[in-house]
C-alpha positions, 0 to 999 in steps of 0.5 A: 500500500502506498500513502499519498501525503499533502503538506500544508506549510512549507517553511522551516519545520517542513523542510528541516524535519517532515520532507527529509523524513518522509522521502526516506519511507518507501510507502510514501509519496509526497503529492501535494505542497501548500503554502500561502507563499506559493514560492515556498510551496514551489521550492519544496515541490521542486526538491521533494516532489514527484513528477505529478505533485501539485502545488497549492496556495489555498489548503482547501483546494488541496483537501479536495483531492481524493487521492491525498490520504494523509496531511501534515500541518506545519503552519503557525499555531493559531491555524492548527485547529482550523486546518486539522478539523478541515483535513479530518472532515475531508477524510484525511489522516493528520499529523499536526506539528506541536503544540496541538493548538493555542488553547485546549478548547481548540484541541478538543475540537480536533479530537472530536473531528478525528473521532467523528471521521474515524481518522488518525490524528497525532502531534509532532512531539519527535523527542519521544523518539530519541534513543535516550527517551525511548530507553528511559520510557522502557525503564519507567514502563518496567517499573524500575523507578517505582511511583514517579511522584516528582519531576522536572521538565527542562527547556532552558536556553540561555540566548537562543531566541528564534527571530524568524517567522512568527515565533515572536508574534503572540497572536499567531503563536499563543506564546513564546518559549513555553508553548514552543519548547516547554511543550516538548519537555512537558510532553516527555515528562508526562509520557515518562510518568504515564500521568495525564490527570492534572489537578492544579497549575500555578505559573509565571511568565516574564518579558525581561530580556526581550526588552533589551536592544541589541542583546546577545543572541544565537540567531541575531538581535530581535526587534523589541517592538515585535517581540510580544511573547514571554522570554521565559516561563515557569510552572508548578503542576500538581496532579490528581494523585499528588505527583508534582511537576516543575516546568521551566522554559526560556529562550533567553535567561541568565542561567548556567543550567541550560537543558532543552527537551529533557526531564528529571524523574524521582520515584519511590525506587529510583530516579533518572535524568537526562542532564549528562547523558541518561543517568539512572540510579537506585536507592543504594548509595553505594551504586548511585549511578547504575546506568549512564548512557551517552548518545550521539544526539541527546538534545534538540535539533534546531532543524537547520538543515538535515533530519535527525534520527528521531524525526525519521523514527517519528515519521516511520512510526506514524506511517506504520500506525496508518498502514497497520491500523494501530494507535500512534505513539503520540495520542491526541488525548495526551497532547490535549493535556499538554495544551491544557497545562500550558494554557493554565500556566499562561492563565495563572501568570495573568491572574496570579491565581492557581488554575484548577483543571477538570479533564474531559 
């Protein structure tokens, strides 16, 4: 069986992650390219398309093609819900880039559309497919750490503010580092804990360093007038069973502790973290580190040029879930909880109060 793919949004994440990964899968043909900037769609089609691939400026036209089986959505966050729901209603399976949506109400609409149309939906949390993540998840599933009751989700950059595209636009993105990279760290942490029942959330957001003119930054200085999102955000999440998660995220922060898309776990039988390779330890002080595993690529790829292994594994796993009718690794209701918590952190930061959640 061969699956025909249409990609909506032909910017950096599509060209850095989706196209290079999909073209390595024999059962896949990228047949449609869509972008509001038609030149981007044409450029991607020229590089990754086939002789009969089509180019679109309007995603609604792409969705009319009955030969397209799967749609990948690589557009700004404020468009995720509308494009996803339209794609599912058109009978397509959908891979939507992270985060699932700006707010949980939109994410819930996406889930309903997938269920109503009996189509598969997943969200692009590729860090689950890293070698260290896979290894740690197996350890957690096996019960080696016991009950994991305290965790930290790490997404700290010292000076790496993305200054291109719409990253700094609150209206289009819904936020800054929290919704951009904090979402990866939180997804990993919840997945390791296998706990998707948040009870309450407290949060703080800051826009401090983003106000500085000509500040040091890996990707050049930013325009302080258009930098409308936070530059750092922090959350305290209490789960219904009493477990607690601390989430830290920043694009710009005066910190020597720099980690991205990682987590630290504390359980009744042991603990683990991803800070210096993958470190796992038990209760016995004489054998503090029973496992320290190094990986060639333990962190996050910025999608500048080449695809990384986790992106290829994500794509292959997603396509297999369609071919063999299995659940995708990233289930939509799990991604919904990530969005729900991120939304609550932003709400708490604005109100100064704890936000109490009830899961659907």
